[in-house]
C-alpha positions in Angstrom: -9.2 10.5 15.9 -7.9 6.6 15.6 -6.0 5.9 12.6 -7.5 2.4 11.5 -5.0 0.4 8.6 -6.3 -2.4 6.1 -4.3 -4.6 4.4 -6.2 -4.8 1.3 -3.7 -6.8 -1.0 0.0 -7.9 0.0 2.1 -10.0 -2.1 6.1 -11.4 -2.2 7.3 -13.4 -4.8 10.7 -13.8 -6.0 11.1 -12.7 -9.6 13.7 -12.0 -12.7 14.7 -8.4 -12.9 13.1 -8.4 -16.6 9.9 -9.6 -15.3 10.0 -6.8 -12.3 10.8 -4.0 -14.9 7.8 -5.3 -17.0 5.5 -5.4 -14.2 6.1 -1.6 -13.5 6.1 -0.8 -17.3 2.8 -2.7 -17.8 1.4 -0.5 -14.7 2.9 2.6 -15.3 1.6 1.9 -19.2 -1.8 1.1 -17.5 -1.7 4.0 -15.0 -0.6 6.8 -17.8 -3.1 5.7 -20.2 -6.3 4.3 -18.5 -5.5 6.2 -14.6 -6.0 3.0 -13.2 -4.4 -0.7 -13.5 -5.7 -4.3 -11.9 -3.6 -6.1 -10.0 -5.0 -10.2 -10.3 -3.8 -13.0 -8.0 -5.3 -16.2 -8.3 -9.0 -15.1 -7.4 -8.7 -12.0 -6.3 -8.4 -8.5 -8.3 -7.5 -5.2 -7.0 -8.7 -1.8 -8.7 -5.7 0.6 -8.0 -6.9 3.8 -9.3 -5.3 6.6 -7.7 -6.7 10.5 -7.7 -7.4 13.1 -5.8 -4.0 14.4 -3.4 -1.4 12.0 -5.1 1.7 12.0 -3.7 4.7 9.5 -5.0 7.2 8.0 -2.2 11.0 6.4 -2.8 12.5 4.8 -0.2 15.8 3.2 -0.7 17.5 0.9 2.8 20.2 -1.5 3.8 19.7 -3.8 6.3 22.7 -5.1 8.1 25.3 -4.3 5.0 23.5 -7.5 3.2 20.2 -6.7 2.5 18.9 -3.9 0.2 15.0 -2.5 -0.6 13.8 0.0 -2.7 10.2 0.7 -2.4 7.7 2.5 -4.5 4.7 3.8 -2.9 2.0 6.2 -4.1 0.0 7.3 -1.6 -3.6 9.1 -1.9 -6.9 10.8 -0.5 -9.5 9.4 -3.0 -11.8 12.4 -1.6 -9.6 15.4 -0.8 -9.9 17.8 -3.0 -6.6 19.9 -4.4 -7.0 23.6 -3.2 -6.4 24.9 -7.0 -3.7 26.7 -7.7 -3.2 30.9 -6.8 -3.1 33.3 -9.3 -2.9 36.6 -9.1 -5.3 38.7 -11.3 
């Protein structure tokens, strides 16, 4: 079984702390209220709609004591079914 990864959207840009905060708040609000958000850059639009078995991954890295990086990753398998809760009756 081979794992195939396709990068559909990737960007890296400099923004102020206030702009980054606004971006995260807007994405979080849309996700909470609508269940998705849309990322647009030029003519490209990507709808981010997590569903199914969803996982949040946070990572903080320090490289050579000079570069710090904090990553937020949301991972899901759209077609995965959750096993349901175990109940005692």
